[in-house]
C-alpha positions, 0 to 999 in steps of 0.5 A, a space after each residue: 440514513 445513519 439510523 437505518 444503517 445502525 439498525 442493520 447491524 442490530 442482529 449481529 449484537 449480543 447484549 452486554 451482559 454476556 461479557 465474562 471476565 477473562 482469566 488474564 488480567 484485563 479491564 473490568 467487564 463493566 468498563 469493557 461493556 461500556 466501551 461496546 455500548 458506546 461504540 454501538 449505540 452512539 456511533 459517530 464513525 460514519 459521520 466522521 468518515 463523511 466529514 473526512 472524505 466529503 468535506 476534506 477529500 483526498 489527501 496526497 502526502 504534502 498536499 493542502 488536503 493532507 494538511 487540512 486533514 491533519 489539523 482536523 484530526 488533531 482537533 477531533 482528538 483534542 475535543 474528545 479529551 485526549 492529551 498532547 494531541 499534536 502534529 509530529 513532523 517527519 519530513 518536508 516536501 519540496 514542492 506541493 502538488 494539488 489538483 483542481 476540478 479536471 476533465 478529459 473528453 473526446 470532442 470529435 467526432 463524438 462527445 464523450 467524457 472519460 474516466 482518467 487519471 494522471 500521476 501526482 506531481 505530473 504537469 497539467 494544462 494551462 486551461 483546456 488543451 484540445 488537439 487531434 489524436 493519432 495512434 503511435 506510428 510503428 512503421 516509416 509509412 505511418 510516421 510519414 502520414 502524421 509527421 507534419 501534424 504532431 505539434 499539439 497532437 495527442 499520441 495514443 499508445 498501443 494498449 499492448 505496449 510494454 516498456 523495454 528496460 535493460 535493452 539496447 534501444 538501437 536493436 533487439 536481441 539477436 534471435 537464435 538461429 537467425 540468418 543474415 536477412 532476418 538480422 538485417 530486417 531486425 536491425 532495420 525495424 530497430 532503426 525505424 523505432 529509434 527514428 520514430 521515438 526521436 521525432 515524437 520526443 522532439 515534437 511539441 505534443 499535447 501529450 500521450 494517452 494510455 489505456 488502463 488494464 480495465 475500467 479502473 484507473 490507478 493513480 500513482 506518482 512520479 519518481 523522485 517527487 521528494 527531490 523536485 524543485 520548481 525548475 525540475 518539474 516533469 514536463 511530459 504530459 501523460 493521461 491514463 484512461 479507462 479501457 472502455 474509453 480507450 476502446 472508443 478512441 481506437 474504434 473511431 481512429 480505426 474507422 478513419 475518423 478525425 478524432 479530437 481530444 480535450 484535456 483540462 488538467 488543473 494542477 497546482 504546484 507550490 514552492 516549498 518546502 512544506 512540512 509533513 506530519 503524523 497526528 499523535 494523541 494519548 490517553 495517558 496510562 495511570 501506572 505505566 505511562 511509558 508503556 504504550 499500546 498504539 492504534 493507528 492508520 494512515 491518513 494520506 491517500 492518492 488524489 486521482 480524479 474522482 477519488 475521495 481517499 475513502 477505503 485507502 485509508 479514510 475508513 481506517 483513519 476514522 475507525 481510529 478516531 472513533 476508537 479514541 472517542 469511544 475510549 474517552 467517552 467511556 472514561 477509561 483510565 488504562 494502566 498503560 498509555 493508549 496512543 492514537 497515531 495517524 500516519 502520512 507518507 504511507 503510500 510513498 513508502 511508509 515514511 511517517 511510521 518508519 521515521 516515528 518508529 526510528 525516533 522511538 528507538 533513538 530516544 529509548 522509548 521503543 522498548 515500552 511499545 507493547 504493540 502497534 495495531 494498523 487498520 488499512 484493509 478497506 471497509 471489511 470488519 476487523 476479523 483477524 490477527 497473526 501472531 506468535 504462540 507466546 502472544 496468543 493468550 493475551 490477544 485472545 483475551 483482549 478480543 474475547 468481549 468483541 467476539 461475544 458481542 458481534 456474534 456474526 463477525 468472528 475474530 480469529 487469532 492465527 499463530 505463526 512461527 515468526 512475526 512478519 519482517 515485511 509488509 506494505 503497511 505501517 505495522 512493518 515499520 515496527 516489526 522491523 525493529 522487533 516491536 509487535 506490529 499487527 495488520 488487521 485482517 478484514 473480513 465480511 462484506 468487502 464493499 457495497 454493490 458487490 464491489 471489493 477492495 481491488 475495485 477501489 484501491 488507488 482508483 476513481 472508485 475509492 468513495 464512500 459509496 462502497 463503504 460498509 458502515 456496520 463493519 466500521 462500527 465493529 472495527 472501532 469497537 474492536 480497536 477500543 476494546 483490544 487496546 484497553 484490555 492490553 493496556 490493563 494487562 499485567 505486562 506488555 506483549 512478549 517480543 518475538 525472539 529468533 530461535 536457533 535453526 533446527 532442520 525440518 523434513 520437507 517434501 522434496 518437490 517443494 522447496 520452502 526451507 532448507 535444512 542446510 546451514 546458512 551461508 553468505 550470498 549475494 541475495 542474503 537479506 531483506 529487500 524492499 520491492 515495488 511492482 510497477 504499472 506500464 506507466 512506471 507507477 508503483 502499484 504495489 509494495 512488498 518485501 523479499 527476504 532471501 537466505 543462501 545455504 551451504 548446499 547451494 540452495 536459496 530460500 525466500 519469504 515474501 511479505 505483504 501487508 502483514 501476511 505473506 509466506 515462503 516462495 516455493 521452488 526457489 532457484 538462483 543461477 550464479 552465472 546469470 545472477 537470476 533468482 526464480 520462485 513461486 508464491 501461492 495465495 488463496 486470495 491471488 492464486 499463483 504468481 511466478 517471480 523472476 528477478 536479476 541482480 544488477 551490478 549496482 546492487 538492485 534487483 529487477 524482473 517480472 511477476 507473472 500471474 493470470 492477472 498479467 505480467 508486472 515489472 518488479 524492482 527493489 533494493 536491499 535494506 538489510 543484510 543478514 548477519 553471517 552465521 559465524 559473525 553471529 556466533 562470534 558476537 554471542 548472538 543467536 543466529 537468525 531463524 530459518 527463512 521460509 518459516 511462516 
């Protein structure tokens, strides 16, 4: 199968002799040609991907699967001849969580296997656990019908239910203009809900069943996983099933059938602490060994049932391993060090890369990092980079040989006014500290069988079945060539320096930036935000950067996975402490954000779009320097928020 797949990419390759030397200092054309030929004619990327995803499998942070993967990856890099291949410890996990083979199925009145997931670090079952299924009662009559049968039962939650946060559990908010009778009805309904909630919580349930939004089931983790002990493990058992399976259960219950469900959740908890690592290895530089080009991806994944951790992010990890093999096999001797970093803890908040970047800063090594490249976008090919104007010539020269060889897989360089501050992948850990971090934009076929990244992301579908080998071949070659050329250049990549604020004319109907001078305000700064599912699991991470202005306006940037842009029509109500704004994206359409600043300094609210409403919550991680403070210290005031 590998030979057939490689033959499929032949039309996209241009012979090696089309290489032309760049005007900028970079690797010799014959060396670059050797890299391209090694990566295209002797590719091992697919075999490496299958080894990682099929033999090792998913790799939750802190799990035995990730530990095996780290040891395996270090061995791979060492076998290629890379130097100082080692495991770099960034922290510890107090309780290890692993999954064994698990199943959920309806056993009566029909037999049906379900597609499902449970949260990482959530309780399993002590063998198969079978019990009746009841819809969650919503009235006193419905409660009376099942009250004596709740022990050992599964409660089917309403598919349209939403958790109510920040509201009094004893009553709903008063409705404008309601009369006394309506008020009494509302309070009675609230009393019944409270009683139902208390009785269900006191019952010895088998667990609760929730519906996924569609037939993909998304896996996340429990909150506070880094503080768990064997005495404080979660006890509430909750299973999320595919929409089609939920509808099958609901259909049987609506028909008056007695429904039974059986779950066999093999969850292993092991008392720690267990160390967690990044994998790091070098091709040392011959002239400037302390100046470094980093190629990276995150090795960890979620470990929901069915997932192999393939596109998030086995593909990126194996592309990096293959790039290392290509460089080593070609015998390059770069002027600067090329470093391979496989991060962990990315899914839970960029832990591995963030702590590594902070360590580089603390040890005085950060200034020597030319750039950090991250591959974390699925199975597309490496098709684009975003940078500032001063970086463009070097990046264009670095990728030029790849464009020459993969004619049908063009790579573009997009020039922005500033480097992104945020993002939800590991490049953000470097951009936050002023080092160029690049997230490869992935293009081309985004998955076999017309399946894209959203179909596999954090779901049971994240398997090698939908990965595209020819794209991974291009990506590995692209990474190797780009890193080599930058390592051979006359200097490291230039840094982004914030320019003093310059007023710009804006369309009055769309507020993207403000010409008014900056002012201190309650939102000013960078906020780490997360989007949550109905089960209170993190499904997406992003950043919001706010700036208040003296005319009372507020501007904001949204950062996500290396891209993003300004929020439009941003408003802030000082009385309610509520901020609103709109984000427009070619990929995801229009989303409206609304969040309220709480007394404890957190920000919470909703993101509303045609794909549905999602809760968002976050906290500030960096406050902007006040303009007068920057002037007094002789520093330049930060550039305008809203510039992309």
